[in-house]
Every structure is written in C-alpha cells, then in structure tokens.
N, C-alpha and C positions, 0 to 999 in steps of 0.2 A: 588753728589760730583764732582767738576770740576777737570779736569786733570791739572797737573802742566804745566806751560808754559816754553818753551825753551827760553834761553836768547836772541836769535835772532828773536823771534816771532814778527810779524809785529804790533801787538797791543801795544808793548812796544816802537815802533819806532815813536809813535805819537809826533809831535812837537807842543808845546803850542803856541797859536796864538801870545802871547806877545813876544815870541822869534823871530818870523817872522818879526814883526813890530819894533823890538828894544825897546819894552815897550811903544810905542806910541799908543794912542787910538783915537786920533783925526787926520783926514787927513789934509795935508798942504793946500788942496783946499776944502773948506767947502761946495761948491755948488754941489757936486756929489749926484745924486739921483739914485734910482733903474733903471730908464729908460734912464739915460744919455748914449748916444752913445759914445763909445771909439774906436779909430782906431790908429794903429801904424803909426808913421812917420819915414822917413828914418833917420838913425843915422847920425849925423853931419859929422863924419869922421871915418876912420878906427881906429883912435887912442883913441876912447872912451873907458872908463873903462868897463870891462866885467860886465855883470849883474848877480845878485844873482839868484839862481834857480827859485824862485817864480816869480821874475821880468821877467826872460827870458820866462817862461811859459805864462805870461800875454801878453808880446809883440808878441809872436808867435800866440797866440789865437786871438789877435786883428789885424791880417793882414787884416781881413775883419771887417767892423764895427760891434760891438757887445755891448750889454748893460752891465752896472756895475753888475746887478743881474746875468747875464749869466756868467760873469767872475768869480764871487764868487762861483757859482755852479761848473763850469768847473775846477777850481783850487782846490776846496774842502776846502775852508776857509769860516769863517763867513763873513757876509756882511761888517761889520766894518773893518775887516782886509783887505778885498779886496779894500775898499775905501782908506785906508792908502797906500796900495801898488800902486794903480792906481794913486793917487795924487802924489806920489813920482816920478812916471814915467812921468806924465804930467809936473811937475816942472823941471824934468831933460831933457825935450824935446824929450822923446821917444814916448809919446802918445799925441794925441789930442782928446779933447772931445767936444761934442756939445749936446745941448738939446733944446727942444722947450719950450717956456715960459708957454704954456698951453697944457695939454694933451687932445687928443680927447677922447670922451666918451668910445669908444670901447677899447681903451688901458687901461683906468681905470678899466673897467669891467674885462678885462683879468688879470690885476694885482690882483684885488679883488678875482677872482676865484682861482688864484694860491696860494694866501695867505690862503684862506679857505681850500685848499687841503692839506696844511701843517698840 
C-alpha cells in the first residue's frame, strides 16, 4: 500500500507539455531535426520582453552550440515540446540553428545506438 502524498509533493508539480507550448503541437519552424545545432544569439536590445522559464533555460543552455535532442533531454521535455519551444526562440531572434544537408555515417550510427538504448 502506498503512502499518502503531501499536497506540495513534487510528483504533483508536473506541468503538462501542452501547457508549456500553449497547446501547440507543431513548431513554427518545421525543419528542426534531432541533430540540428542550436546556438543563442545576442538579444537585440535590453528592452526585449523577458522570457518564460523554459525559454530562458533553453537560451542559457544554448550559449554553446547544442543539438535539439540534447536540449529536450536537458530541459526534461518531450522532443516535440522542445522543437516548439526552440522554434519560438528562433522566430523571436533569440536562437540560430544550422544543420547539414546530409549526416555522416558515424552520426547516424550514434543516433541509432541511442534510440536503441531507450
């Protein structure tokens, strides 16, 4: 028999992904892939609107180039949610993304191995 949970228990603090994305399931930028590199760009000016919690975490994480997959893992959200959030930041001018047109074989093998490990 399980113990009763306290009202402030962290398991009850889970935020549904559709809340984070405002109900959107498709990113504004459709070409984001797992291996797309994302990097933060300087904010246009100090008067820019403050970022929501998840957006701020992503911008901070992307001070160094990182992949969409790594962002999803680090922020702790599903890949689809990460794509929506990243696309919002790209459209807003806070992130820049780049990707190769064709992946090298060793990269594909690494992705395959990580997917199998799931």
